[in-house]
N, CA, C and O atoms as a MOPAC input file, in Angstrom:
PM7 MOZYME 1SCF
protein

 N      0.85100 1    -1.18500 1     0.00000 1
 C      0.00000 1     0.00000 1     0.00000 1
 C      0.89300 1     1.24300 1     0.00000 1
 O      1.80700 1     1.35800 1     0.81600 1
 N      0.62200 1     2.16200 1    -0.91300 1
 C      1.38600 1     3.39300 1    -1.03500 1
 C      0.68400 1     4.52200 1    -0.27600 1
 O     -0.54100 1     4.64200 1    -0.31100 1
 N      1.48100 1     5.34500 1     0.41000 1
 C      0.94200 1     6.48200 1     1.14300 1
 C      1.40000 1     7.77200 1     0.47600 1
 O      2.51400 1     7.84700 1    -0.04200 1
 N      0.53600 1     8.79500 1     0.49000 1
 C      0.93700 1    10.11700 1     0.02300 1
 C      1.81300 1    10.76200 1     1.08500 1
 O      1.89300 1    10.28100 1     2.21500 1
 N      2.46600 1    11.85100 1     0.71200 1
 C      3.30000 1    12.57800 1     1.68000 1
 C      2.47200 1    13.01000 1     2.89500 1
 O      2.92600 1    12.89000 1     4.03300 1
 N      1.25300 1    13.51400 1     2.65000 1
 C      0.38400 1    13.95400 1     3.74300 1
 C      0.03800 1    12.78100 1     4.65200 1
 O      0.06400 1    12.92100 1     5.87400 1
 N     -0.28500 1    11.63300 1     4.07700 1
 C     -0.62000 1    10.45600 1     4.87900 1
 C      0.57600 1    10.00600 1     5.70500 1
 O      0.42200 1     9.61900 1     6.86400 1
 N      1.77000 1    10.05500 1     5.11500 1
 C      2.98300 1     9.67500 1     5.85500 1
 C      3.19400 1    10.61600 1     7.03300 1
 O      3.52200 1    10.18600 1     8.13900 1
 N      2.99700 1    11.92700 1     6.77300 1
 C      3.16000 1    12.90700 1     7.84800 1
 C      2.15800 1    12.64000 1     8.96200 1
 O      2.50200 1    12.70300 1    10.14300 1
 N      0.91200 1    12.34100 1     8.58300 1
 C     -0.12200 1    12.08500 1     9.57700 1
 C      0.20400 1    10.84800 1    10.41300 1
 O     -0.05300 1    10.82600 1    11.61700 1
 N      0.75900 1     9.83700 1     9.78900 1
 C      1.12200 1     8.61800 1    10.51800 1
 C      2.26600 1     8.87200 1    11.49600 1
 O      2.30200 1     8.30100 1    12.58600 1
 N      3.20100 1     9.73500 1    11.09600 1
 C      4.37400 1    10.01500 1    11.91700 1
 C      4.14100 1    11.12700 1    12.94200 1
 O      4.93900 1    11.30000 1    13.86300 1
 N      3.05800 1    11.87200 1    12.78400 1
 C      2.81800 1    13.05000 1    13.61300 1
 C      2.57500 1    12.67100 1    15.07100 1
 O      1.87100 1    11.71100 1    15.38400 1
 N      3.17300 1    13.44800 1    15.93000 1
 C      2.95200 1    13.30600 1    17.37000 1
 C      2.44100 1    14.66000 1    17.85900 1
 O      2.94300 1    15.71300 1    17.46500 1
 N      1.45200 1    14.60600 1    18.71000 1
 C      0.87500 1    15.84100 1    19.20900 1
 C      1.83500 1    16.50800 1    20.18400 1
 O      2.26800 1    15.89800 1    21.16100 1
 N      2.16100 1    17.76100 1    19.90900 1
 C      3.05100 1    18.51300 1    20.79900 1
 C      2.29900 1    18.92800 1    22.06100 1
 O      1.07500 1    18.82000 1    22.13500 1
 N      3.04600 1    19.39900 1    23.03800 1
 C      2.40700 1    19.89400 1    24.25800 1
 C      1.51100 1    21.08400 1    23.95600 1
 O      0.45300 1    21.23800 1    24.56700 1
 N      1.93100 1    21.93200 1    23.01000 1
 C      1.09100 1    23.07700 1    22.62800 1
 C     -0.23900 1    22.59900 1    22.04000 1
 O     -1.29700 1    23.14600 1    22.35100 1
 N     -0.17400 1    21.58200 1    21.19600 1
 C     -1.40000 1    21.02000 1    20.62900 1
 C     -2.30300 1    20.48000 1    21.75000 1
 O     -3.50600 1    20.73900 1    21.77400 1
 N     -1.70900 1    19.74300 1    22.65200 1
 C     -2.48200 1    19.18100 1    23.77500 1
 C     -3.10400 1    20.27100 1    24.62800 1
 O     -4.26000 1    20.16600 1    25.03600 1
 N     -2.33400 1    21.31700 1    24.89700 1
 C     -2.84600 1    22.42400 1    25.71900 1
 C     -4.06500 1    23.06600 1    25.06500 1
 O     -5.08600 1    23.28900 1    25.71500 1
 N     -3.94700 1    23.36100 1    23.76800 1
 C     -5.05700 1    23.99800 1    23.04600 1
 C     -6.25700 1    23.05300 1    22.99600 1
 O     -7.38900 1    23.47600 1    23.22800 1
 N     -6.01500 1    21.78600 1    22.69700 1
 C     -7.10000 1    20.80900 1    22.64600 1
 C     -7.82300 1    20.72600 1    23.98800 1
 O     -9.05400 1    20.72700 1    24.02800 1
 N     -7.08800 1    20.65700 1    25.06300 1
 C     -7.70700 1    20.56200 1    26.39100 1
 C     -8.51300 1    21.81000 1    26.73300 1
 O     -9.58100 1    21.70800 1    27.33600 1
 N     -8.01900 1    22.97500 1    26.35800 1
 C     -8.75700 1    24.22100 1    26.61800 1
 C    -10.09800 1    24.18500 1    25.88200 1
 O    -11.13500 1    24.51700 1    26.45600 1
 N    -10.07300 1    23.78500 1    24.62500 1
 C    -11.30200 1    23.75700 1    23.83300 1
 C    -12.24800 1    22.67200 1    24.34700 1
 O    -13.44900 1    22.91100 1    24.47300 1
 N    -11.72700 1    21.49700 1    24.64100 1
 C    -12.57700 1    20.38600 1    25.11000 1
 C    -13.20600 1    20.68100 1    26.46100 1
 O    -14.33900 1    20.27400 1    26.71900 1
 N    -12.48000 1    21.38900 1    27.33200 1
 C    -12.96600 1    21.63200 1    28.68500 1
 C    -13.76400 1    22.92300 1    28.82500 1
 O    -14.19100 1    23.26900 1    29.92600 1
 N    -13.96700 1    23.63300 1    27.73100 1
 C    -14.71300 1    24.88600 1    27.76300 1
 C    -16.13500 1    24.62000 1    28.25600 1
 O    -16.84600 1    23.79400 1    27.68300 1
 N    -16.54400 1    25.30400 1    29.29700 1
 C    -17.87900 1    25.10900 1    29.88200 1
 C    -18.95500 1    25.89000 1    29.12700 1
 O    -20.13700 1    25.55500 1    29.20700 1
 N    -18.54900 1    26.92800 1    28.39700 1
 C    -19.50400 1    27.69900 1    27.60800 1
 C    -19.72200 1    26.99600 1    26.27100 1
 O    -19.15200 1    25.93500 1    26.02200 1
 N    -20.53300 1    27.58000 1    25.43000 1
 C    -20.77200 1    26.99900 1    24.10800 1
 C    -19.53400 1    27.04000 1    23.22700 1
 O    -19.34500 1    26.17000 1    22.37700 1
 N    -18.69000 1    28.04900 1    23.42400 1
 C    -17.50000 1    28.21200 1    22.59500 1
 C    -16.50500 1    29.10600 1    23.31800 1
 O    -16.85000 1    29.80500 1    24.27100 1
 N    -15.26200 1    29.07000 1    22.84600 1
 C    -14.22300 1    29.90000 1    23.43300 1
 C    -13.50100 1    30.63600 1    22.31000 1
 O    -13.16000 1    30.03800 1    21.29000 1
 N    -13.27400 1    31.91200 1    22.49500 1
 C    -12.65900 1    32.73100 1    21.44800 1
 C    -11.14200 1    32.55100 1    21.41700 1
 O    -10.53300 1    32.06700 1    22.37200 1
 N    -10.55400 1    32.95400 1    20.29300 1
 C     -9.08500 1    32.92700 1    20.18200 1
 C     -8.45500 1    33.77900 1    21.27800 1
 O     -7.45100 1    33.40100 1    21.88300 1
 N     -9.06000 1    34.92400 1    21.51800 1
 C     -8.53100 1    35.83900 1    22.53100 1
 C     -8.50800 1    35.17500 1    23.91000 1
 O     -7.54400 1    35.33000 1    24.66000 1
 N     -9.56300 1    34.44300 1    24.23700 1
 C     -9.62400 1    33.73800 1    25.52500 1
 C     -8.58800 1    32.61500 1    25.59600 1
 O     -7.93900 1    32.43100 1    26.62600 1
 N     -8.43300 1    31.86800 1    24.50200 1
 C     -7.43800 1    30.78900 1    24.48400 1
 C     -6.04400 1    31.35800 1    24.67200 1
 O     -5.25200 1    30.83700 1    25.45800 1
 N     -5.75000 1    32.42200 1    23.95300 1
 C     -4.43400 1    33.06200 1    24.04400 1
 C     -4.17800 1    33.54700 1    25.47000 1
 O     -3.07000 1    33.39500 1    25.98500 1
 N     -5.18700 1    34.12600 1    26.10700 1
 C     -5.04200 1    34.60200 1    27.48800 1
 C     -4.77600 1    33.44000 1    28.44300 1
 O     -3.91500 1    33.54500 1    29.31600 1
 N     -5.50100 1    32.34200 1    28.28700 1
 C     -5.30400 1    31.16900 1    29.14900 1
 C     -3.88500 1    30.62600 1    28.99200 1
 O     -3.26700 1    30.19600 1    29.96600 1
 N     -3.37400 1    30.64800 1    27.75900 1
 C     -2.02000 1    30.15500 1    27.49500 1
 C     -0.94000 1    31.14500 1    27.93400 1
 O      0.24500 1    30.81000 1    27.95000 1
 N     -1.34900 1    32.36000 1    28.28700 1
 C     -0.38400 1    33.37500 1    28.70700 1
 C      0.41900 1    33.95800 1    27.55600 1
 O      1.56000 1    34.38200 1    27.74000 1
 N     -0.17400 1    33.97800 1    26.37500 1
 C      0.49100 1    34.51100 1    25.17900 1
 C     -0.10800 1    35.86400 1    24.84300 1
 O     -1.06800 1    36.30700 1    25.47300 1
 N      0.47900 1    36.52400 1    23.83200 1
 C     -0.08300 1    37.80100 1    23.39100 1
 C     -0.69600 1    37.63600 1    21.99900 1
 O     -0.72000 1    36.53700 1    21.44400 1
 N     -1.18600 1    38.73600 1    21.44900 1
 C     -1.91000 1    38.69700 1    20.17500 1
 C     -1.05300 1    38.18000 1    19.01800 1
 O     -1.59300 1    37.71600 1    18.01300 1
 N      0.25400 1    38.25300 1    19.14500 1
 C      1.11500 1    37.74500 1    18.07300 1
 C      1.01000 1    36.22000 1    17.93800 1
 O      1.50000 1    35.65100 1    16.96300 1
 N      0.38100 1    35.56500 1    18.89900 1
 C      0.22400 1    34.10900 1    18.89400 1
 C     -0.99500 1    33.65400 1    18.08000 1
 O     -1.16700 1    32.45800 1    17.84400 1
 N     -1.83800 1    34.59600 1    17.65100 1
 C     -3.07100 1    34.23600 1    16.93700 1
 C     -2.80400 1    33.35600 1    15.72000 1
 O     -3.48700 1    32.35100 1    15.52700 1
 N     -1.81800 1    33.72100 1    14.89600 1
 C     -1.52700 1    32.95600 1    13.67600 1
 C     -1.09000 1    31.53700 1    14.03300 1
 O     -1.53200 1    30.57000 1    13.41200 1
 N     -0.22800 1    31.41800 1    15.02500 1
 C      0.22700 1    30.09500 1    15.45400 1
 C     -0.93700 1    29.27000 1    16.01100 1
 O     -1.02100 1    28.06400 1    15.77600 1
 N     -1.82300 1    29.92300 1    16.74100 1
 C     -2.99900 1    29.23800 1    17.27000 1
 C     -3.86700 1    28.70100 1    16.13300 1
 O     -4.36100 1    27.57600 1    16.20700 1
 N     -4.05400 1    29.49900 1    15.08500 1
 C     -4.81300 1    29.03300 1    13.92200 1
 C     -4.17600 1    27.78400 1    13.32500 1
 O     -4.87600 1    26.83600 1    12.97000 1
 N     -2.84900 1    27.78300 1    13.21400 1
 C     -2.13600 1    26.62800 1    12.65900 1
 C     -2.29700 1    25.40200 1    13.55100 1
 O     -2.48400 1    24.29200 1    13.05300 1
 N     -2.22700 1    25.59500 1    14.85000 1
 C     -2.37800 1    24.49100 1    15.80200 1
 C     -3.77700 1    23.88300 1    15.69500 1
 O     -3.93100 1    22.66200 1    15.66900 1
 N     -4.79100 1    24.74400 1    15.63300 1
 C     -6.16100 1    24.24900 1    15.53000 1
 C     -6.36300 1    23.52200 1    14.20000 1
 O     -7.03400 1    22.49200 1    14.15000 1
 N     -5.78700 1    24.05300 1    13.13600 1
 C     -5.86700 1    23.36000 1    11.85000 1
 C     -5.22000 1    21.97400 1    11.94000 1
 O     -5.77600 1    20.99500 1    11.44200 1
 N     -4.05100 1    21.89100 1    12.57200 1
 C     -3.38600 1    20.59000 1    12.77200 1
 C     -4.27300 1    19.63900 1    13.56600 1
 O     -4.38800 1    18.45900 1    13.23400 1
 N     -4.89700 1    20.16100 1    14.61200 1
 C     -5.74200 1    19.30500 1    15.45600 1
 C     -6.87800 1    18.68200 1    14.65500 1
 O     -7.23900 1    17.52600 1    14.87400 1
 N     -7.43600 1    19.44800 1    13.73000 1
 C     -8.54800 1    18.93000 1    12.92300 1
 C     -8.02900 1    18.05100 1    11.78100 1
 O     -8.46900 1    16.91300 1    11.61900 1
 N     -7.10100 1    18.58000 1    10.99800 1
 C     -6.69200 1    17.90900 1     9.76800 1
 C     -5.76800 1    16.72300 1    10.01900 1
 O     -5.94100 1    15.66800 1     9.40800 1
 N     -4.81000 1    16.87600 1    10.89000 1
 C     -3.82500 1    15.80800 1    11.12000 1
 C     -4.28100 1    14.84500 1    12.20700 1
 O     -4.21200 1    13.62700 1    12.04100 1
 N     -4.74600 1    15.40300 1    13.32000 1
 C     -5.08200 1    14.56600 1    14.47200 1
 C     -6.56200 1    14.18800 1    14.54800 1
 O     -6.98900 1    13.47800 1    15.45900 1
 N     -7.34000 1    14.67900 1    13.56800 1
 C     -8.76000 1    14.29900 1    13.43400 1
 C     -9.60400 1    14.60900 1    14.66800 1
 O    -10.50400 1    13.84400 1    15.01600 1
 N     -9.31500 1    15.72400 1    15.32400 1
 C    -10.12400 1    16.17000 1    16.45700 1
 C    -11.29500 1    16.99700 1    15.92000 1
 O    -11.08600 1    17.85700 1    15.06400 1
 N    -12.50800 1    16.76500 1    16.39400 1
 C    -13.68600 1    17.44900 1    15.86100 1
 C    -13.87900 1    18.84600 1    16.45700 1
 O    -14.77100 1    19.08100 1    17.27300 1
 N    -13.02100 1    19.75200 1    16.02500 1
 C    -13.09900 1    21.13300 1    16.51800 1
 C    -13.77200 1    21.99200 1    15.45800 1
 O    -13.34700 1    22.02500 1    14.30300 1
 N    -14.81100 1    22.67500 1    15.86200 1
 C    -15.51300 1    23.57700 1    14.96400 1
 C    -15.34500 1    25.00700 1    15.42900 1
 O    -14.83300 1    25.27300 1    16.51600 1
 N    -15.78200 1    25.91100 1    14.59000 1
 C    -15.77700 1    27.31800 1    14.99000 1
 C    -16.98800 1    27.99000 1    14.37200 1
 O    -17.53300 1    27.54000 1    13.36400 1
 N    -17.38500 1    29.06200 1    14.99400 1
 C    -18.53300 1    29.80700 1    14.51800 1
 C    -18.40600 1    31.23700 1    15.01500 1
 O    -17.75500 1    31.51400 1    16.02200 1
 N    -19.04300 1    32.13100 1    14.28300 1
 C    -19.02600 1    33.52200 1    14.72700 1
 C    -20.43800 1    34.10700 1    14.73000 1
 O    -20.65500 1    35.26400 1    14.36900 1
 N    -21.38300 1    33.27600 1    15.14600 1
 C    -22.73700 1    33.82500 1    15.25800 1
 C    -23.02900 1    34.16800 1    16.71900 1
 O    -22.23000 1    33.87200 1    17.60700 1
 N    -24.17600 1    34.79000 1    16.95400 1
 C    -24.46100 1    35.27000 1    18.30800 1
 C    -24.73900 1    34.14200 1    19.29400 1
 O    -24.67700 1    34.35900 1    20.50400 1
 N    -25.04400 1    32.94700 1    18.80500 1
 C    -25.33800 1    31.82500 1    19.69500 1
 C    -24.09800 1    31.01900 1    20.06100 1
 O    -24.01600 1    30.44400 1    21.14600 1
 N    -23.15200 1    30.98400 1    19.16000 1
 C    -21.94000 1    30.19700 1    19.37400 1
 C    -20.80800 1    30.96400 1    18.70800 1
 O    -20.68900 1    30.96100 1    17.48300 1
 N    -19.97500 1    31.62300 1    19.51300 1
 C    -18.91900 1    32.47000 1    18.97600 1
 C    -17.56500 1    31.97400 1    19.46800 1
 O    -17.23800 1    32.11400 1    20.64700 1
 N    -16.78600 1    31.40000 1    18.57100 1
 C    -15.46300 1    30.92000 1    18.91700 1
 C    -15.28900 1    29.46800 1    18.51300 1
 O    -16.01100 1    28.95300 1    17.66000 1
 N    -14.31900 1    28.81700 1    19.13900 1
 C    -14.03600 1    27.41000 1    18.87600 1
 C    -14.79900 1    26.53300 1    19.85800 1
 O    -15.03300 1    26.92100 1    21.00300 1
 N    -15.18100 1    25.35500 1    19.40000 1
 C    -15.89400 1    24.42200 1    20.26300 1
 C    -15.59000 1    23.00000 1    19.82300 1
 O    -15.24200 1    22.74600 1    18.66900 1
 N    -15.72700 1    22.09000 1    20.75600 1
 C    -15.52800 1    20.67200 1    20.47300 1
 C    -16.85900 1    20.10500 1    20.02700 1
 O    -17.83900 1    20.16800 1    20.77000 1
 N    -16.91100 1    19.55100 1    18.82400 1
 C    -18.16700 1    19.02300 1    18.27500 1
 C    -18.54400 1    17.73100 1    18.98700 1
 O    -17.82800 1    16.73100 1    18.92100 1
 N    -19.66700 1    17.77300 1    19.66000 1
 C    -20.16100 1    16.60600 1    20.39500 1
 C    -21.50000 1    16.10300 1    19.87300 1
 O    -21.87700 1    14.95600 1    20.11400 1
 N    -22.21000 1    16.96100 1    19.16100 1
 C    -23.54500 1    16.59200 1    18.66900 1
 C    -23.61400 1    16.82200 1    17.15500 1
 O    -22.75600 1    17.48300 1    16.57000 1
 N    -24.65100 1    16.26200 1    16.54500 1
 C    -24.85300 1    16.48900 1    15.10500 1
 C    -25.03800 1    17.97700 1    14.83300 1
 O    -24.58700 1    18.47800 1    13.80300 1
 N    -25.69300 1    18.68400 1    15.73800 1
 C    -25.89500 1    20.11200 1    15.56200 1
 C    -24.56400 1    20.86600 1    15.60400 1
 O    -24.36500 1    21.80600 1    14.83500 1
 N    -23.65200 1    20.46500 1    16.49400 1
 C    -22.32000 1    21.08400 1    16.53400 1
 C    -21.61700 1    20.93700 1    15.18800 1
 O    -21.04500 1    21.89500 1    14.66800 1
 N    -21.66500 1    19.72000 1    14.62900 1
 C    -21.02800 1    19.47500 1    13.33500 1
 C    -21.69900 1    20.31100 1    12.23900 1
 O    -21.02300 1    20.84100 1    11.35700 1
 N    -23.01900 1    20.42500 1    12.29800 1
 C    -23.75400 1    21.22100 1    11.30900 1
 C    -23.33200 1    22.67900 1    11.37300 1
 O    -23.09400 1    23.30300 1    10.33800 1
 N    -23.23500 1    23.22500 1    12.57700 1
 C    -22.83100 1    24.61900 1    12.75200 1
 C    -21.40200 1    24.82300 1    12.24500 1
 O    -21.11600 1    25.81600 1    11.57600 1
 N    -20.51200 1    23.89200 1    12.56200 1
 C    -19.11600 1    24.01100 1    12.13700 1
 C    -19.00500 1    23.97400 1    10.61500 1
 O    -18.28600 1    24.78100 1    10.02600 1
 N    -19.71200 1    23.04200 1     9.97800 1
 C    -19.65600 1    22.94700 1     8.51200 1
 C    -20.27400 1    24.18300 1     7.86200 1
 O    -19.75300 1    24.69500 1     6.87100 1
 N    -21.38000 1    24.65600 1     8.42100 1
 C    -22.05500 1    25.83800 1     7.88300 1
 C    -21.12600 1    27.05400 1     7.94200 1
 O    -21.06800 1    27.84500 1     7.00100 1
 N    -20.41200 1    27.19100 1     9.03800 1
 C    -19.47800 1    28.30200 1     9.19300 1
 C    -18.34600 1    28.21900 1     8.16300 1
 O    -17.97800 1    29.22400 1     7.55600 1
 N    -17.80500 1    27.02700 1     7.97500 1
 C    -16.74000 1    26.84200 1     6.98400 1
 C    -17.24500 1    27.14100 1     5.57500 1
 O    -16.57200 1    27.82800 1     4.80600 1
 N    -18.41300 1    26.63500 1     5.23800 1
 C    -18.96700 1    26.87000 1     3.90100 1
 C    -19.19100 1    28.35400 1     3.64400 1
 O    -18.96600 1    28.83100 1     2.53200 1
 N    -19.62800 1    29.08100 1     4.65300 1
 C    -19.83500 1    30.51900 1     4.52600 1
 C    -18.51600 1    31.22900 1     4.22100 1
 O    -18.45700 1    32.11500 1     3.36800 1
 N    -17.46400 1    30.82800 1     4.92700 1
 C    -16.14200 1    31.43800 1     4.69000 1
 C    -15.61400 1    31.10300 1     3.30200 1
 O    -15.03000 1    31.95500 1     2.63100 1
 N    -15.82000 1    29.86400 1     2.87500 1
 C    -15.37000 1    29.45200 1     1.53900 1
 C    -16.04700 1    30.31100 1     0.47700 1
 O    -15.39100 1    30.76700 1    -0.46000 1
 N    -17.34400 1    30.53600 1     0.61100 1
 C    -18.08300 1    31.34900 1    -0.36200 1
 C    -17.54700 1    32.77900 1    -0.40900 1
 O    -17.38600 1    33.34800 1    -1.48800 1
 N    -17.27500 1    33.35400 1     0.75300 1
 C    -16.75800 1    34.72200 1     0.79700 1
 C    -15.36500 1    34.80300 1     0.17300 1
 O    -15.05300 1    35.77700 1    -0.51300 1
 N    -14.53800 1    33.80700 1     0.39900 1
 C    -13.19100 1    33.77800 1    -0.18200 1
 C    -13.28300 1    33.62300 1    -1.70000 1
 O    -12.54600 1    34.28200 1    -2.43300 1
 N    -14.17700 1    32.76200 1    -2.17600 1
 C    -14.37900 1    32.59600 1    -3.62500 1
 C    -14.78000 1    33.92000 1    -4.25600 1
 O    -14.27800 1    34.29200 1    -5.31600 1
 N    -15.68600 1    34.62400 1    -3.59600 1
 C    -16.15700 1    35.90600 1    -4.11000 1
 C    -15.00200 1    36.90100 1    -4.22100 1
 O    -14.87400 1    37.58500 1    -5.23700 1
 N    -14.16900 1    36.99000 1    -3.20000 1
 C    -13.00600 1    37.89100 1    -3.23000 1
 C    -12.05000 1    37.50800 1    -4.34400 1
 O    -11.52800 1    38.36900 1    -5.05200 1
 N    -11.82000 1    36.19100 1    -4.49600 1
 C    -10.89900 1    35.72100 1    -5.52300 1
 C    -11.41300 1    36.09700 1    -6.89900 1
 O    -10.63400 1    36.52100 1    -7.75300 1
 N    -12.72000 1    35.95000 1    -7.13000 1
 C    -13.29900 1    36.28500 1    -8.43100 1
 C    -13.15900 1    37.77200 1    -8.74000 1
 O    -12.84600 1    38.13800 1    -9.87200 1
 N    -13.38400 1    38.61800 1    -7.76400 1
 C    -13.24400 1    40.06000 1    -7.95500 1
 C    -11.78600 1    40.40100 1    -8.26800 1
 O    -11.51400 1    41.15500 1    -9.20200 1
 N    -10.84900 1    39.85100 1    -7.49400 1
 C     -9.43100 1    40.12100 1    -7.74600 1
 C     -8.99000 1    39.61400 1    -9.10900 1
 O     -8.17800 1    40.24800 1    -9.78200 1
 N     -9.52500 1    38.47600 1    -9.51100 1
 C     -9.20200 1    37.92000 1   -10.82100 1
 C     -9.67200 1    38.86600 1   -11.93000 1
 O     -8.94100 1    39.11600 1   -12.88900 1
 N    -10.87800 1    39.38400 1   -11.79700 1
 C    -11.41500 1    40.32300 1   -12.79100 1
 C    -10.60800 1    41.62400 1   -12.80700 1
 O    -10.33600 1    42.18000 1   -13.87100 1
 N    -10.22900 1    42.10100 1   -11.62300 1
 C     -9.48600 1    43.36100 1   -11.53800 1
 C     -8.08200 1    43.24600 1   -12.11900 1
 O     -7.51600 1    44.24100 1   -12.57200 1
 N     -7.52300 1    42.05500 1   -12.11000 1
 C     -6.14500 1    41.88400 1   -12.57800 1
 C     -6.04100 1    41.80400 1   -14.09100 1
 O     -4.93700 1    41.81200 1   -14.63700 1
 N     -7.17400 1    41.72700 1   -14.77500 1
 C     -7.16500 1    41.61900 1   -16.25900 1
 C     -7.06200 1    42.94500 1   -16.93100 1
 O     -7.04300 1    43.01600 1   -18.15900 1

């Protein structure tokens, strides 16, 4: 059986302490969701850590297959651990909304560059 580079990386990947810390913060959140700002504060970091936090959360979902969703609506604002079908629905809906907005920006920039 042949593996792609991504699959090989996923097989060899070990969760760092930073990954574990972020995962535990999100999993143990007592509210519906926790914001990046709150996670950064709990970790004792400053705003310059936001980009790294995004990368860590992406790793947790894509590489380590943790069901972490995010949303920015008034009912659920921030990151959350998906535990129910509704959590997964909200997370997918949020991602699809962002994808559509990014596509729209790309199309406008493409037209402007001609």
